[in-house]
N, C-alpha and C positions, 0 to 999 in steps of 0.2 A: 224282086220277088213280089209281084203285084197281088194284092188281096182286095182289089176293087169289088164292091158289091157285098162284102162280108162285114158282119158286125162282131166285135170282140168285147168280151167282158174280162176285166182284169181286177182281181182283188189285191189289196195292199198297194193300190196304184198311186197313193199320194206322195210317196217318196221312194228313194233307193231303187232297187231292182224293179219293182212294180211300175214306178214312174217311167223308168227308161224303156221298159217293154211297151207301155201304153204309147209313148211318143214314137217308138220305132214302128209299131204296127200301124199307127196313124200315117206315118210317112210312107208305109207300104200300101196304103189305100183303104184300110179299114175305118169304119166309124167305131168309136170306142166308148165303152162305159167304164168309168173309173170308180171303183168301189173301195171304200176304206172306212175305218172307224172315225178317222179325222176328216170330216166332210169338207172343212175349209181347205185343207191341202188337196183333197180330191178335186175340188172346184177349180183350184188354181191350175192343176194339170189339165182339166177339161177345157179351161179357157185357153190354155196354150195350144191345145189341139185344135180348137175351133178357129184360132187365128190362122191355121194352115189350110183352112177350107173344108176340113172333115167335120162331120157331126160328132158331138161329144156330149156325154152326160156324166154328172157326178152324183153318186148315191151313197148314202151312209149305210154301212153294214157292219154287223158284228158276226163274223163267221162261226163263232161259238154259240150262236142263238138261231135256232131253226126258223122262227117267225121272222127275224130280221132278214135272213137270207131270202125267204120267200117274198117279202115286201120289195127288197132291192131287185130281185130278178124280175118281178112283175113290172117294176118301174122301167127297167131296161127294155123289156118287150114293148111296153106301151109307147116308149119314146123312140127307140131305134128300130124295133121290129125283131124278127127271129135272131137268136144267138147262134153264131157259127163257130166262134173261137172262144174257148174258156182258158184263162191262165190263172191258176191258183197260186198266188204269190204272197198272200197275207201270212204274217208270221210274227213270232216273238222269240226272244233269245235271252238267256241268262246262264250263269254258271252256278252249279250247286253240287258240292261233293255228296256222295251217297248218304253220309251221316246227317247232312242237313237237308236232304231231299224229301221233304214231307209229301205225303200222298196228295194233298191238295195241289201242290206245285207240279207234281208229276202229271196229274190228271189235266191240269190247265194246259200244259204243253201239248199233250195229245189231243185235247179238245180243239185247240186253235189250229194246229197243223193237220193232223190226220182226219179228225172228224169234220173240221172246216172244209177240207178238200172234198170229202164225201158230200157234205151238205150242198155246197155250191154246184158240184158236178151233177148231183142227183136232181137239183132244181132246174138245171139248164139243158141237159143232154137231149131231151125230147125234140127240141127244135132241130138238132143236127140229124136225128133219125128221120124226121119228116123231110129234111132237105136232101138226105142221102149223101151228106158231106159234113164233116166236122173235124175240128182239131181241139184236143184237150192237152194242155201242157201244165204239168205240175212241178212246182219248184221244190225240190228236195234239198240235199246238201251233200258235199263230200264227206261230212261227218257220218252220213248213212253208210258210206263205203269203208271208212277206216276207224269209226268210233269217235272221231273228233278230238278226244283227249280227256284228261281228268275234269270232272265237273259237268260233263255234257251228256251223261247217260240218258237223261230225259229227252234232250234235243235230238240226239242221234237215233234213239228209238222211234221218236215221232216221224223223223224224216225217212227212216228205213221203212216204216209202215206205208208211207206215201209211195215208195218205189214198188212195194208189193201190190198195193191198190192199183197203181198204174199198169202193171203187167197183167193183172187179172182183167181189167177193163179193156185192155188192148185185144185180148182174146174175145171178149163178149161183144164189143162194139165194132170191131173191124168189119164184119159182114155188112154193117149198115153204112159203110163209107167213112167211118170215124177213126182217126188215129189218136192214140193216147201215148204220150211220152213224158219223161221226166228230165229235168235239168238238175244236176247236182253241183252247184257252184262251190268253188273253194273260197278262200278269204277274199271278200269284196268290200270295197270302201263305201260303206253305207251308214246312215244314222243308227241303224239297228245294231250293228256290231260295236259301234263306238259307245252305245248305251247299255251293252250287255254285262258290264262289270267284269271284264277279263282281267286276269292277274297282270300286274305291271310288266311291260316289256314283251308280253306274249306275242302280240301281232308283229312287232318288229323282228323278233326272233324267227317267226314263221316265214315272213317274207324273205329273210336272209337265206333261208334254206331252199327257197323255190328256184328251180332252174331258170325261170324267166326274170327273177330278181325284182319283181314288182307286185304290188297288190292289185287284185282285179278291180275293174271299174264296172259300174252297172251296165254300161253300153256293151261290154263283153258278153254279158248274159243275155241282153236284149237281142244281140245278133244271133245267138244260138236259138233263142225262142222264135225269131223271125223265120229261120229256116224250118223249124219243126211245124210252124203254123202255115207254111206256104204250100202251094201246089207242088213245088219241087220236093217237098218233104213227104209226099204221099206214100212212099214205099218204106217209110221209117215209122215203126210202131212198136210199143213195148220196150223201147230203148231208154237208156240212161246216158245222156250227154253231159259230160262233166268238165266244164271249163274251169280248171283249177291251177293253172300255171305250172303243172308238173308235180303238184303235191301228192297226187294219187295217180299211179300209172298202171 
């Protein structure tokens, strides 16, 4: 699924799903901008990409800050050129029962996931309109489809908002040659989930119930993203692709 001649921007690209997507899109021919709050990790991924012969850039970004997003996107354009593919993968995760879910915590979750997806997309999409071709892939979650479980109201709500945003933009941007899709991963083995403070034994119990009997790997999500970003995925828009091992059917 060649993407030669395209430039991709991936948020949350320093680790986990974002890192796997950045490496996969580079393998498929894109030059890649790796954006993350942890610029050292982003630089390590960019260096790994550069060793494959693709151009790569690491840029620090806080998707919850509009000025930070504007600076990072300007850096990408100045270094790589117009942006053709945007993957919104930056995120946070934690568990909080409603009784402990303070408004600040609720708003922070929505600001990073939903508002961050809006900010980055809003800053980058004009390049795609000008090119008459573009791919926007937003990383949601299976929690948006089934609620996730106790303690995940803020996370599930933020991810569900991303799906609504995705479908609305698919209508709006389709006539400009831009597809907009979401990926809703199930349980994936990443630093993010291991640091989320899940109740003891939760992940093991979840995997034991999966038809495939294994936890997802970042490469599973990267493969889905590669299809949605490709020429072959051009008839797919406004869709939610959920690699989840059978957790949600």
